[in-house]
C-alpha positions in Angstrom: 0.0 0.0 0.0 1.2 3.5 -0.8 1.2 6.1 1.9 0.0 9.6 1.1 2.4 12.6 1.5 0.8 15.7 2.9 2.6 19.1 2.9 1.2 21.5 5.4 1.9 25.2 4.9 5.1 25.3 6.9 6.5 22.2 5.0 5.4 23.6 1.6 6.9 27.0 2.4 10.3 25.4 2.9 10.4 24.3 -0.7 10.2 27.9 -2.0 13.5 28.8 -3.6 14.8 25.2 -3.9 16.7 24.7 -7.2 14.6 22.7 -9.7 17.0 19.7 -9.4 16.7 19.7 -5.6 12.9 20.0 -5.7 12.6 17.1 -8.1 15.0 15.0 -5.9 12.8 15.8 -2.9 9.7 14.7 -4.7 11.4 11.5 -6.0 12.5 10.7 -2.4 9.1 11.3 -1.0 7.5 9.1 -3.7 10.0 6.3 -2.9 9.3 6.7 0.9 5.6 6.5 0.3 6.0 2.9 -0.7 7.9 1.7 2.4 8.3 4.6 4.8 9.7 2.7 7.8 12.4 1.0 5.7 13.4 4.0 3.6 13.7 6.6 6.4 15.8 7.1 9.4 14.9 7.6 13.1 14.9 11.3 14.1 13.6 11.1 17.7 14.5 8.0 19.8 11.5 8.8 22.1 9.0 8.7 19.2 9.9 6.5 16.2 7.2 8.1 14.1 9.5 11.1 13.6 11.7 10.3 10.7 14.0 11.9 8.1 15.6 11.0 4.8 18.4 12.5 2.7 17.7 13.7 -0.8 19.7 15.1 -3.7 22.7 12.9 -3.1 22.7 13.9 0.6 22.7 17.6 0.0 19.2 17.9 1.6 17.2 16.3 4.3 13.5 16.0 4.6 11.9 15.6 8.1 8.5 14.2 8.6 6.2 12.2 10.9 4.6 8.9 10.0 0.9 8.6 10.9 0.4 4.8 10.7 -3.4 4.7 11.2 -4.0 7.3 8.4 -1.1 5.9 6.2 0.1 9.5 6.0 3.6 11.1 5.7 3.1 14.4 7.4 5.5 17.1 6.2 4.0 19.7 8.6 7.0 19.2 10.9 9.7 21.9 10.9 12.8 20.7 9.1 15.1 22.7 11.3 15.9 25.0 8.4 15.5 28.7 8.7 12.4 30.1 7.0 12.9 31.4 3.5 
């Protein structure tokens, strides 16, 4: 089953200004993660395994998200730790 990726305003705002190649790499990474999110992402918070991250664009970028198992949702509402653009 494929999970759904949801960008909230804060997550979507962080993509503004990304070079096209990085934006495409981010979307490709999220598409891959949507197939098997637990296996293709890394633990971000040892106290809550639902908080995950994954590198994209050959390791030049990182996307942070929360997995919502009951809703099969990859929630990009979480702050990536990057300053606002």
